[in-house]
C-alpha positions as a printed Julia matrix, in Angstrom:
378×3 Matrix{Float64}:
   0.0     0.0     0.0
   2.83    2.42    0.85
   4.53    1.81   -2.49
   1.23    2.37   -4.27
   0.82    5.76   -2.59
   4.4     6.67   -3.5
   4.07    5.91   -7.18
   0.48    7.03   -7.77
   1.39   10.73   -8.32
   3.97    9.72  -10.92
   1.52    7.43  -12.68
  -0.97   10.28  -12.83
   1.72   12.64  -14.16
   2.77   10.23  -16.92
  -0.86    9.52  -17.83
  -1.55   13.25  -18.02
   1.5    13.73  -20.22
   0.26   11.1   -22.64
  -3.41   12.07  -22.72
  -3.55   15.85  -22.33
  -1.7    16.8   -25.56
  -4.44   15.02  -27.49
  -7.36   16.69  -25.73
  -6.17   20.13  -24.63
  -6.28   23.15  -26.96
  -2.87   24.68  -27.8
  -3.25   27.51  -25.29
  -3.97   25.19  -22.36
  -1.22   22.8   -23.39
   1.22   25.7   -23.51
   0.21   26.7   -19.99
   0.73   23.15  -18.77
   4.19   23.07  -20.38
   5.14   26.29  -18.62
   3.96   25.03  -15.26
   5.79   21.72  -15.71
   8.97   23.68  -16.39
   8.44   25.49  -13.08
   8.46   22.08  -11.46
  12.21   21.84  -12.13
  13.07   24.96  -10.15
  10.71   23.7    -7.43
  12.68   20.43   -7.31
  15.86   22.43   -6.74
  14.23   24.34   -3.89
  13.07   21.08   -2.34
  16.63   19.79   -2.61
  18.14   22.71   -0.68
  15.21   23.43    1.65
  13.42   20.14    2.18
  16.55   17.99    2.48
  19.32   20.43    3.48
  17.32   22.95    5.51
  18.39   26.07    3.58
  15.48   28.34    2.68
  16.54   30.36   -0.36
  14.39   33.32   -1.39
  16.57   34.16   -4.39
  16.13   31.31   -6.86
  14.75   33.82   -9.34
  18.36   34.91  -10.02
  19.33   31.57  -11.5
  15.94   31.1   -13.16
  16.37   34.4   -15.01
  19.99   33.68  -16.0
  18.89   30.52  -17.8
  16.07   32.43  -19.46
  18.36   35.23  -20.64
  20.87   32.73  -22.05
  18.29   31.11  -24.33
  16.64   34.49  -25.01
  19.88   36.02  -26.31
  20.53   33.01  -28.54
  17.03   33.13  -30.05
  17.31   36.89  -30.59
  20.42   36.3   -32.71
  18.94   33.23  -34.39
  15.99   35.24  -35.69
  18.21   37.77  -37.53
  19.98   37.66  -40.89
  23.8    37.61  -40.61
  25.31   40.97  -39.69
  22.12   42.53  -38.33
  21.48   43.54  -34.73
  18.41   42.92  -32.57
  15.92   45.73  -33.07
  16.16   47.21  -29.6
  19.86   48.05  -30.07
  18.9    50.62  -32.71
  16.57   52.35  -30.25
  19.53   53.14  -27.97
  22.09   53.97  -30.65
  24.15   50.77  -30.33
  25.98   50.15  -33.62
  27.88   46.93  -32.89
  26.95   43.75  -31.1
  28.4    43.79  -27.55
  31.22   41.32  -26.98
  29.37   39.22  -24.42
  26.58   38.6   -26.98
  28.95   37.08  -29.54
  29.26   33.55  -28.02
  25.48   33.18  -28.01
  25.53   32.64  -31.77
  26.59   29.1   -30.86
  23.84   26.63  -29.84
  26.42   24.53  -27.97
  27.66   27.49  -25.92
  24.08   28.5   -25.17
  23.14   24.98  -24.11
  26.03   24.91  -21.67
  25.43   28.45  -20.45
  21.8    27.68  -19.57
  22.88   25.54  -16.63
  26.61   26.19  -16.13
  26.3    29.96  -15.62
  23.56   29.71  -12.95
  25.49   26.89  -11.27
  28.67   28.99  -11.16
  26.89   32.04   -9.78
  25.1    29.92   -7.19
  28.33   28.11   -6.28
  30.3    31.33   -5.79
  27.5    32.99   -3.82
  26.97   29.86   -1.75
  30.66   29.44   -0.94
  31.0    33.05    0.22
  27.96   32.61    2.47
  28.54   29.11    3.8
  32.21   29.5     4.64
  31.16   32.22    7.08
  28.59   29.82    8.57
  25.64   32.03    7.69
  22.44   30.01    7.91
  18.83   30.11    8.95
  16.89   33.33    8.55
  20.1    35.25    7.81
  20.72   33.06    4.78
  17.16   33.67    3.56
  17.52   37.44    3.95
  20.87   37.43    2.2
  19.54   35.51   -0.82
  16.64   37.92   -1.1
  19.05   40.86   -0.93
  21.12   39.31   -3.73
  17.9    38.9    -5.73
  17.16   42.62   -5.39
  20.68   43.49   -6.53
  20.35   41.39   -9.67
  16.83   42.66  -10.33
  17.87   46.31  -10.21
  21.01   45.64  -12.27
  19.13   43.89  -15.08
  16.39   46.52  -15.01
  18.94   49.25  -15.71
  20.67   47.59  -18.67
  18.55   49.11  -21.44
  21.37   49.28  -23.99
  22.68   45.76  -23.38
  19.66   43.52  -22.72
  16.67   45.85  -23.29
  16.17   46.47  -19.57
  12.61   46.26  -18.31
  11.26   45.33  -21.77
  13.1    42.03  -21.87
  13.88   39.82  -24.86
  11.23   38.19  -27.05
  11.78   34.62  -28.22
   8.66   33.56  -30.12
   9.71   34.97  -33.52
  12.83   32.83  -33.9
  12.84   29.63  -35.96
  14.18   26.27  -34.85
  14.36   23.53  -37.49
  12.2    25.69  -39.73
   9.4    26.15  -37.17
   8.54   29.33  -35.32
   9.21   28.94  -31.62
   5.75   30.32  -30.89
   3.92   27.97  -33.28
   1.55   25.29  -31.97
   3.67   22.46  -33.37
   6.87   23.72  -31.74
   5.11   24.37  -28.43
   3.84   20.78  -28.44
   7.4    19.56  -28.96
   8.59   21.82  -26.14
   5.91   20.33  -23.89
   7.28   16.83  -24.53
  10.83   18.07  -23.93
   9.76   19.69  -20.66
   8.04   16.51  -19.48
  11.18   14.45  -20.16
  13.43   16.96  -18.39
  11.12   17.11  -15.36
  11.36   13.34  -14.98
  15.15   13.53  -15.47
  15.43   16.28  -12.84
  13.38   14.22  -10.39
  15.6    11.18  -11.02
  18.7    13.31  -10.43
  17.34   14.67   -7.14
  16.29   11.21   -6.01
  19.78    9.88   -6.77
  21.38   12.78   -4.9
  19.22   12.34   -1.81
  19.81    8.59   -1.53
  22.95    7.06   -0.11
  25.63    8.73    2.0
  25.46   12.1     0.26
  21.74   12.35    0.93
  22.31   11.31    4.55
  24.85   14.12    4.89
  22.32   16.64    3.55
  19.7    15.49    6.05
  22.3    15.65    8.83
  23.04   19.27    7.87
  19.34   20.03    8.11
  18.81   18.29   11.45
  22.06   18.98   13.33
  24.86   20.69   11.41
  27.21   21.2    14.42
  27.16   17.46   15.19
  27.98   16.66   11.55
  30.88   19.11   11.67
  32.09   17.51   14.9
  32.23   14.07   13.23
  34.75   15.37   10.69
  32.55   16.32    7.72
  32.77   19.71    6.03
  29.2    21.06    5.67
  30.43   24.0     3.57
  31.39   21.73    0.67
  28.09   19.84    0.76
  26.0    22.99    0.99
  27.91   24.77   -1.77
  27.58   21.79   -4.11
  23.88   21.25   -3.52
  23.19   24.98   -3.85
  25.04   25.0    -7.19
  22.99   22.01   -8.37
  19.77   23.8    -7.42
  21.01   26.86   -9.32
  21.66   24.78  -12.44
  18.17   23.28  -12.22
  16.68   26.76  -11.88
  18.56   27.83  -15.03
  17.15   24.9   -17.04
  13.7    25.69  -15.69
  14.05   29.35  -16.7
  15.15   28.44  -20.23
  12.19   26.1   -20.74
   9.77   28.64  -19.31
  11.17   31.39  -21.54
  10.74   29.51  -24.83
   7.17   28.58  -23.86
   6.13   32.01  -22.6
   7.78   33.9   -25.47
   9.73   36.46  -23.44
  12.3    36.82  -20.67
  12.49   39.94  -18.52
  13.82   41.11  -15.13
  10.38   40.27  -13.69
  11.68   36.73  -13.35
  13.82   38.19  -10.55
  10.93   39.94   -8.81
  10.75   39.11   -5.1
   7.13   37.8    -5.12
   7.97   35.26   -7.82
  10.79   33.72   -5.77
   8.54   33.59   -2.7
   5.85   31.84   -4.75
   8.39   29.14   -5.63
   8.75   28.36   -1.92
   4.96   28.21   -1.53
   4.73   25.62   -4.34
   7.13   23.35   -2.47
   5.44   23.89    0.9
   1.97   23.11   -0.44
   3.11   20.14   -2.51
   5.19   18.62    0.25
   8.61   19.65    1.49
  11.17   16.84    1.33
   9.07   14.64   -1.01
  10.43   15.74   -4.45
   7.26   14.74   -6.31
   5.35   17.18   -4.12
   7.45   20.05   -5.47
   6.42   19.21   -9.05
   2.75   18.71   -8.19
   2.7    21.9    -6.13
   4.16   23.95   -8.98
   1.72   22.55  -11.55
  -1.44   22.54   -9.45
  -1.01   25.96   -7.86
  -0.09   27.7   -11.11
  -2.9    26.03  -13.03
  -5.33   27.03  -10.29
  -3.92   30.56  -10.41
  -4.51   30.69  -14.16
  -8.09   29.42  -13.93
  -9.04   31.65  -11.01
  -7.37   34.74  -12.49
  -9.37   34.37  -15.69
 -12.61   34.76  -13.75
 -11.75   36.6   -10.52
  -8.23   38.0   -10.84
  -8.38   40.01   -7.63
  -9.09   36.96   -5.45
  -6.03   34.83   -6.19
  -3.75   36.48   -3.61
  -6.28   35.65   -0.89
  -6.5    32.03   -2.07
  -2.71   31.72   -2.19
  -2.41   33.13    1.32
  -5.09   30.72    2.51
  -3.19   27.78    1.01
  -0.03   28.79    2.83
  -1.9    29.15    6.12
  -3.49   25.73    5.58
  -0.07   24.15    5.13
   1.42   25.89    8.15
  -1.47   25.06   10.49
  -2.88   21.73    9.26
  -0.65   20.15    6.6
   2.97   20.71    7.62
   4.12   17.97    5.26
   2.09   19.27    2.32
  -0.35   17.38    0.15
   1.97   14.49   -0.68
   3.01   14.08    2.95
  -0.65   14.08    3.99
  -1.41   11.42    1.37
   1.48    9.19    2.41
   0.53    9.44    6.07
  -2.95    8.09    5.46
  -4.86   11.28    4.8
  -7.68    9.53    2.9
  -8.27    7.24    5.91
  -8.56   10.3     8.13
 -11.27   11.7     5.86
 -13.02    8.32    5.97
 -13.07    8.47    9.73
 -14.35   12.07    9.72
 -17.37   11.22    7.55
 -18.16    8.08    9.56
 -17.03    5.36    7.15
 -15.35    2.47    8.99
 -11.7     2.18    7.94
 -10.38   -1.07    6.54
  -8.51   -3.35    8.9
  -4.83   -2.3     8.69
  -3.37   -5.85    8.75
  -5.88   -7.87    6.75
  -8.04   -5.51    4.66
  -9.7    -8.47    2.95
 -11.4    -9.48    6.21
 -13.67   -6.45    6.06
 -14.94   -7.61    2.69
 -15.58  -11.22    3.78
 -19.39  -11.85    3.94
 -18.94  -14.28    6.86
 -17.04  -11.69    8.9
 -19.66   -9.04    8.13
 -22.49  -11.4     9.19
 -20.71  -12.23   12.45
 -20.12   -8.55   13.15
 -23.82   -7.79   12.59
 -24.82  -10.68   14.83
 -22.55   -9.47   17.64
 -23.83   -5.96   17.22
 -27.43   -7.15   17.79
 -26.53   -8.72   21.14
 -26.72   -6.33   24.13
 -23.17   -5.67   25.29
 -21.77   -7.35   22.18
 -18.98   -6.02   19.96
 -20.03   -3.13   17.68
Protein backbone atom coordinates (compact mmCIF):
# COMPACT_ATOMS: atom_id res chain seq x y z
CA UNK A 1 0.00 0.00 0.00
CA UNK A 2 2.83 2.42 0.85
CA UNK A 3 4.53 1.81 -2.49
CA UNK A 4 1.23 2.37 -4.27
CA UNK A 5 0.82 5.76 -2.59
CA UNK A 6 4.40 6.67 -3.50
CA UNK A 7 4.07 5.91 -7.18
CA UNK A 8 0.48 7.03 -7.77
CA UNK A 9 1.39 10.73 -8.32
CA UNK A 10 3.97 9.72 -10.92
CA UNK A 11 1.52 7.43 -12.68
CA UNK A 12 -0.97 10.28 -12.83
CA UNK A 13 1.72 12.64 -14.16
CA UNK A 14 2.77 10.23 -16.92
CA UNK A 15 -0.86 9.52 -17.83
CA UNK A 16 -1.55 13.25 -18.02
CA UNK A 17 1.50 13.73 -20.22
CA UNK A 18 0.26 11.10 -22.64
CA UNK A 19 -3.41 12.07 -22.72
CA UNK A 20 -3.55 15.85 -22.33
CA UNK A 21 -1.70 16.80 -25.56
CA UNK A 22 -4.44 15.02 -27.49
CA UNK A 23 -7.36 16.69 -25.73
CA UNK A 24 -6.17 20.13 -24.63
CA UNK A 25 -6.28 23.15 -26.96
CA UNK A 26 -2.87 24.68 -27.80
CA UNK A 27 -3.25 27.51 -25.29
CA UNK A 28 -3.97 25.19 -22.36
CA UNK A 29 -1.22 22.80 -23.39
CA UNK A 30 1.22 25.70 -23.51
CA UNK A 31 0.21 26.70 -19.99
CA UNK A 32 0.73 23.15 -18.77
CA UNK A 33 4.19 23.07 -20.38
CA UNK A 34 5.14 26.29 -18.62
CA UNK A 35 3.96 25.03 -15.26
CA UNK A 36 5.79 21.72 -15.71
CA UNK A 37 8.97 23.68 -16.39
CA UNK A 38 8.44 25.49 -13.08
CA UNK A 39 8.46 22.08 -11.46
CA UNK A 40 12.21 21.84 -12.13
CA UNK A 41 13.07 24.96 -10.15
CA UNK A 42 10.71 23.70 -7.43
CA UNK A 43 12.68 20.43 -7.31
CA UNK A 44 15.86 22.43 -6.74
CA UNK A 45 14.23 24.34 -3.89
CA UNK A 46 13.07 21.08 -2.34
CA UNK A 47 16.63 19.79 -2.61
CA UNK A 48 18.14 22.71 -0.68
CA UNK A 49 15.21 23.43 1.65
CA UNK A 50 13.42 20.14 2.18
CA UNK A 51 16.55 17.99 2.48
CA UNK A 52 19.32 20.43 3.48
CA UNK A 53 17.32 22.95 5.51
CA UNK A 54 18.39 26.07 3.58
CA UNK A 55 15.48 28.34 2.68
CA UNK A 56 16.54 30.36 -0.36
CA UNK A 57 14.39 33.32 -1.39
CA UNK A 58 16.57 34.16 -4.39
CA UNK A 59 16.13 31.31 -6.86
CA UNK A 60 14.75 33.82 -9.34
CA UNK A 61 18.36 34.91 -10.02
CA UNK A 62 19.33 31.57 -11.50
CA UNK A 63 15.94 31.10 -13.16
CA UNK A 64 16.37 34.40 -15.01
CA UNK A 65 19.99 33.68 -16.00
CA UNK A 66 18.89 30.52 -17.80
CA UNK A 67 16.07 32.43 -19.46
CA UNK A 68 18.36 35.23 -20.64
CA UNK A 69 20.87 32.73 -22.05
CA UNK A 70 18.29 31.11 -24.33
CA UNK A 71 16.64 34.49 -25.01
CA UNK A 72 19.88 36.02 -26.31
CA UNK A 73 20.53 33.01 -28.54
CA UNK A 74 17.03 33.13 -30.05
CA UNK A 75 17.31 36.89 -30.59
CA UNK A 76 20.42 36.30 -32.71
CA UNK A 77 18.94 33.23 -34.39
CA UNK A 78 15.99 35.24 -35.69
CA UNK A 79 18.21 37.77 -37.53
CA UNK A 80 19.98 37.66 -40.89
CA UNK A 81 23.80 37.61 -40.61
CA UNK A 82 25.31 40.97 -39.69
CA UNK A 83 22.12 42.53 -38.33
CA UNK A 84 21.48 43.54 -34.73
CA UNK A 85 18.41 42.92 -32.57
CA UNK A 86 15.92 45.73 -33.07
CA UNK A 87 16.16 47.21 -29.60
CA UNK A 88 19.86 48.05 -30.07
CA UNK A 89 18.90 50.62 -32.71
CA UNK A 90 16.57 52.35 -30.25
CA UNK A 91 19.53 53.14 -27.97
CA UNK A 92 22.09 53.97 -30.65
CA UNK A 93 24.15 50.77 -30.33
CA UNK A 94 25.98 50.15 -33.62
CA UNK A 95 27.88 46.93 -32.89
CA UNK A 96 26.95 43.75 -31.10
CA UNK A 97 28.40 43.79 -27.55
CA UNK A 98 31.22 41.32 -26.98
CA UNK A 99 29.37 39.22 -24.42
CA UNK A 100 26.58 38.60 -26.98
CA UNK A 101 28.95 37.08 -29.54
CA UNK A 102 29.26 33.55 -28.02
CA UNK A 103 25.48 33.18 -28.01
CA UNK A 104 25.53 32.64 -31.77
CA UNK A 105 26.59 29.10 -30.86
CA UNK A 106 23.84 26.63 -29.84
CA UNK A 107 26.42 24.53 -27.97
CA UNK A 108 27.66 27.49 -25.92
CA UNK A 109 24.08 28.50 -25.17
CA UNK A 110 23.14 24.98 -24.11
CA UNK A 111 26.03 24.91 -21.67
CA UNK A 112 25.43 28.45 -20.45
CA UNK A 113 21.80 27.68 -19.57
CA UNK A 114 22.88 25.54 -16.63
CA UNK A 115 26.61 26.19 -16.13
CA UNK A 116 26.30 29.96 -15.62
CA UNK A 117 23.56 29.71 -12.95
CA UNK A 118 25.49 26.89 -11.27
CA UNK A 119 28.67 28.99 -11.16
CA UNK A 120 26.89 32.04 -9.78
CA UNK A 121 25.10 29.92 -7.19
CA UNK A 122 28.33 28.11 -6.28
CA UNK A 123 30.30 31.33 -5.79
CA UNK A 124 27.50 32.99 -3.82
CA UNK A 125 26.97 29.86 -1.75
CA UNK A 126 30.66 29.44 -0.94
CA UNK A 127 31.00 33.05 0.22
CA UNK A 128 27.96 32.61 2.47
CA UNK A 129 28.54 29.11 3.80
CA UNK A 130 32.21 29.50 4.64
CA UNK A 131 31.16 32.22 7.08
CA UNK A 132 28.59 29.82 8.57
CA UNK A 133 25.64 32.03 7.69
CA UNK A 134 22.44 30.01 7.91
CA UNK A 135 18.83 30.11 8.95
CA UNK A 136 16.89 33.33 8.55
CA UNK A 137 20.10 35.25 7.81
CA UNK A 138 20.72 33.06 4.78
CA UNK A 139 17.16 33.67 3.56
CA UNK A 140 17.52 37.44 3.95
CA UNK A 141 20.87 37.43 2.20
CA UNK A 142 19.54 35.51 -0.82
CA UNK A 143 16.64 37.92 -1.10
CA UNK A 144 19.05 40.86 -0.93
CA UNK A 145 21.12 39.31 -3.73
CA UNK A 146 17.90 38.90 -5.73
CA UNK A 147 17.16 42.62 -5.39
CA UNK A 148 20.68 43.49 -6.53
CA UNK A 149 20.35 41.39 -9.67
CA UNK A 150 16.83 42.66 -10.33
CA UNK A 151 17.87 46.31 -10.21
CA UNK A 152 21.01 45.64 -12.27
CA UNK A 153 19.13 43.89 -15.08
CA UNK A 154 16.39 46.52 -15.01
CA UNK A 155 18.94 49.25 -15.71
CA UNK A 156 20.67 47.59 -18.67
CA UNK A 157 18.55 49.11 -21.44
CA UNK A 158 21.37 49.28 -23.99
CA UNK A 159 22.68 45.76 -23.38
CA UNK A 160 19.66 43.52 -22.72
CA UNK A 161 16.67 45.85 -23.29
CA UNK A 162 16.17 46.47 -19.57
CA UNK A 163 12.61 46.26 -18.31
CA UNK A 164 11.26 45.33 -21.77
CA UNK A 165 13.10 42.03 -21.87
CA UNK A 166 13.88 39.82 -24.86
CA UNK A 167 11.23 38.19 -27.05
CA UNK A 168 11.78 34.62 -28.22
CA UNK A 169 8.66 33.56 -30.12
CA UNK A 170 9.71 34.97 -33.52
CA UNK A 171 12.83 32.83 -33.90
CA UNK A 172 12.84 29.63 -35.96
CA UNK A 173 14.18 26.27 -34.85
CA UNK A 174 14.36 23.53 -37.49
CA UNK A 175 12.20 25.69 -39.73
CA UNK A 176 9.40 26.15 -37.17
CA UNK A 177 8.54 29.33 -35.32
CA UNK A 178 9.21 28.94 -31.62
CA UNK A 179 5.75 30.32 -30.89
CA UNK A 180 3.92 27.97 -33.28
CA UNK A 181 1.55 25.29 -31.97
CA UNK A 182 3.67 22.46 -33.37
CA UNK A 183 6.87 23.72 -31.74
CA UNK A 184 5.11 24.37 -28.43
CA UNK A 185 3.84 20.78 -28.44
CA UNK A 186 7.40 19.56 -28.96
CA UNK A 187 8.59 21.82 -26.14
CA UNK A 188 5.91 20.33 -23.89
CA UNK A 189 7.28 16.83 -24.53
CA UNK A 190 10.83 18.07 -23.93
CA UNK A 191 9.76 19.69 -20.66
CA UNK A 192 8.04 16.51 -19.48
CA UNK A 193 11.18 14.45 -20.16
CA UNK A 194 13.43 16.96 -18.39
CA UNK A 195 11.12 17.11 -15.36
CA UNK A 196 11.36 13.34 -14.98
CA UNK A 197 15.15 13.53 -15.47
CA UNK A 198 15.43 16.28 -12.84
CA UNK A 199 13.38 14.22 -10.39
CA UNK A 200 15.60 11.18 -11.02
CA UNK A 201 18.70 13.31 -10.43
CA UNK A 202 17.34 14.67 -7.14
CA UNK A 203 16.29 11.21 -6.01
CA UNK A 204 19.78 9.88 -6.77
CA UNK A 205 21.38 12.78 -4.90
CA UNK A 206 19.22 12.34 -1.81
CA UNK A 207 19.81 8.59 -1.53
CA UNK A 208 22.95 7.06 -0.11
CA UNK A 209 25.63 8.73 2.00
CA UNK A 210 25.46 12.10 0.26
CA UNK A 211 21.74 12.35 0.93
CA UNK A 212 22.31 11.31 4.55
CA UNK A 213 24.85 14.12 4.89
CA UNK A 214 22.32 16.64 3.55
CA UNK A 215 19.70 15.49 6.05
CA UNK A 216 22.30 15.65 8.83
CA UNK A 217 23.04 19.27 7.87
CA UNK A 218 19.34 20.03 8.11
CA UNK A 219 18.81 18.29 11.45
CA UNK A 220 22.06 18.98 13.33
CA UNK A 221 24.86 20.69 11.41
CA UNK A 222 27.21 21.20 14.42
CA UNK A 223 27.16 17.46 15.19
CA UNK A 224 27.98 16.66 11.55
CA UNK A 225 30.88 19.11 11.67
CA UNK A 226 32.09 17.51 14.90
CA UNK A 227 32.23 14.07 13.23
CA UNK A 228 34.75 15.37 10.69
CA UNK A 229 32.55 16.32 7.72
CA UNK A 230 32.77 19.71 6.03
CA UNK A 231 29.20 21.06 5.67
CA UNK A 232 30.43 24.00 3.57
CA UNK A 233 31.39 21.73 0.67
CA UNK A 234 28.09 19.84 0.76
CA UNK A 235 26.00 22.99 0.99
CA UNK A 236 27.91 24.77 -1.77
CA UNK A 237 27.58 21.79 -4.11
CA UNK A 238 23.88 21.25 -3.52
CA UNK A 239 23.19 24.98 -3.85
CA UNK A 240 25.04 25.00 -7.19
CA UNK A 241 22.99 22.01 -8.37
CA UNK A 242 19.77 23.80 -7.42
CA UNK A 243 21.01 26.86 -9.32
CA UNK A 244 21.66 24.78 -12.44
CA UNK A 245 18.17 23.28 -12.22
CA UNK A 246 16.68 26.76 -11.88
CA UNK A 247 18.56 27.83 -15.03
CA UNK A 248 17.15 24.90 -17.04
CA UNK A 249 13.70 25.69 -15.69
CA UNK A 250 14.05 29.35 -16.70
CA UNK A 251 15.15 28.44 -20.23
CA UNK A 252 12.19 26.10 -20.74
CA UNK A 253 9.77 28.64 -19.31
CA UNK A 254 11.17 31.39 -21.54
CA UNK A 255 10.74 29.51 -24.83
CA UNK A 256 7.17 28.58 -23.86
CA UNK A 257 6.13 32.01 -22.60
CA UNK A 258 7.78 33.90 -25.47
CA UNK A 259 9.73 36.46 -23.44
CA UNK A 260 12.30 36.82 -20.67
CA UNK A 261 12.49 39.94 -18.52
CA UNK A 262 13.82 41.11 -15.13
CA UNK A 263 10.38 40.27 -13.69
CA UNK A 264 11.68 36.73 -13.35
CA UNK A 265 13.82 38.19 -10.55
CA UNK A 266 10.93 39.94 -8.81
CA UNK A 267 10.75 39.11 -5.10
CA UNK A 268 7.13 37.80 -5.12
CA UNK A 269 7.97 35.26 -7.82
CA UNK A 270 10.79 33.72 -5.77
CA UNK A 271 8.54 33.59 -2.70
CA UNK A 272 5.85 31.84 -4.75
CA UNK A 273 8.39 29.14 -5.63
CA UNK A 274 8.75 28.36 -1.92
CA UNK A 275 4.96 28.21 -1.53
CA UNK A 276 4.73 25.62 -4.34
CA UNK A 277 7.13 23.35 -2.47
CA UNK A 278 5.44 23.89 0.90
CA UNK A 279 1.97 23.11 -0.44
CA UNK A 280 3.11 20.14 -2.51
CA UNK A 281 5.19 18.62 0.25
CA UNK A 282 8.61 19.65 1.49
CA UNK A 283 11.17 16.84 1.33
CA UNK A 284 9.07 14.64 -1.01
CA UNK A 285 10.43 15.74 -4.45
CA UNK A 286 7.26 14.74 -6.31
CA UNK A 287 5.35 17.18 -4.12
CA UNK A 288 7.45 20.05 -5.47
CA UNK A 289 6.42 19.21 -9.05
CA UNK A 290 2.75 18.71 -8.19
CA UNK A 291 2.70 21.90 -6.13
CA UNK A 292 4.16 23.95 -8.98
CA UNK A 293 1.72 22.55 -11.55
CA UNK A 294 -1.44 22.54 -9.45
CA UNK A 295 -1.01 25.96 -7.86
CA UNK A 296 -0.09 27.70 -11.11
CA UNK A 297 -2.90 26.03 -13.03
CA UNK A 298 -5.33 27.03 -10.29
CA UNK A 299 -3.92 30.56 -10.41
CA UNK A 300 -4.51 30.69 -14.16
CA UNK A 301 -8.09 29.42 -13.93
CA UNK A 302 -9.04 31.65 -11.01
CA UNK A 303 -7.37 34.74 -12.49
CA UNK A 304 -9.37 34.37 -15.69
CA UNK A 305 -12.61 34.76 -13.75
CA UNK A 306 -11.75 36.60 -10.52
CA UNK A 307 -8.23 38.00 -10.84
CA UNK A 308 -8.38 40.01 -7.63
CA UNK A 309 -9.09 36.96 -5.45
CA UNK A 310 -6.03 34.83 -6.19
CA UNK A 311 -3.75 36.48 -3.61
CA UNK A 312 -6.28 35.65 -0.89
CA UNK A 313 -6.50 32.03 -2.07
CA UNK A 314 -2.71 31.72 -2.19
CA UNK A 315 -2.41 33.13 1.32
CA UNK A 316 -5.09 30.72 2.51
CA UNK A 317 -3.19 27.78 1.01
CA UNK A 318 -0.03 28.79 2.83
CA UNK A 319 -1.90 29.15 6.12
CA UNK A 320 -3.49 25.73 5.58
CA UNK A 321 -0.07 24.15 5.13
CA UNK A 322 1.42 25.89 8.15
CA UNK A 323 -1.47 25.06 10.49
CA UNK A 324 -2.88 21.73 9.26
CA UNK A 325 -0.65 20.15 6.60
CA UNK A 326 2.97 20.71 7.62
CA UNK A 327 4.12 17.97 5.26
CA UNK A 328 2.09 19.27 2.32
CA UNK A 329 -0.35 17.38 0.15
CA UNK A 330 1.97 14.49 -0.68
CA UNK A 331 3.01 14.08 2.95
CA UNK A 332 -0.65 14.08 3.99
CA UNK A 333 -1.41 11.42 1.37
CA UNK A 334 1.48 9.19 2.41
CA UNK A 335 0.53 9.44 6.07
CA UNK A 336 -2.95 8.09 5.46
CA UNK A 337 -4.86 11.28 4.80
CA UNK A 338 -7.68 9.53 2.90
CA UNK A 339 -8.27 7.24 5.91
CA UNK A 340 -8.56 10.30 8.13
CA UNK A 341 -11.27 11.70 5.86
CA UNK A 342 -13.02 8.32 5.97
CA UNK A 343 -13.07 8.47 9.73
CA UNK A 344 -14.35 12.07 9.72
CA UNK A 345 -17.37 11.22 7.55
CA UNK A 346 -18.16 8.08 9.56
CA UNK A 347 -17.03 5.36 7.15
CA UNK A 348 -15.35 2.47 8.99
CA UNK A 349 -11.70 2.18 7.94
CA UNK A 350 -10.38 -1.07 6.54
CA UNK A 351 -8.51 -3.35 8.90
CA UNK A 352 -4.83 -2.30 8.69
CA UNK A 353 -3.37 -5.85 8.75
CA UNK A 354 -5.88 -7.87 6.75
CA UNK A 355 -8.04 -5.51 4.66
CA UNK A 356 -9.70 -8.47 2.95
CA UNK A 357 -11.40 -9.48 6.21
CA UNK A 358 -13.67 -6.45 6.06
CA UNK A 359 -14.94 -7.61 2.69
CA UNK A 360 -15.58 -11.22 3.78
CA UNK A 361 -19.39 -11.85 3.94
CA UNK A 362 -18.94 -14.28 6.86
CA UNK A 363 -17.04 -11.69 8.90
CA UNK A 364 -19.66 -9.04 8.13
CA UNK A 365 -22.49 -11.40 9.19
CA UNK A 366 -20.71 -12.23 12.45
CA UNK A 367 -20.12 -8.55 13.15
CA UNK A 368 -23.82 -7.79 12.59
CA UNK A 369 -24.82 -10.68 14.83
CA UNK A 370 -22.55 -9.47 17.64
CA UNK A 371 -23.83 -5.96 17.22
CA UNK A 372 -27.43 -7.15 17.79
CA UNK A 373 -26.53 -8.72 21.14
CA UNK A 374 -26.72 -6.33 24.13
CA UNK A 375 -23.17 -5.67 25.29
CA UNK A 376 -21.77 -7.35 22.18
CA UNK A 377 -18.98 -6.02 19.96
CA UNK A 378 -20.03 -3.13 17.68
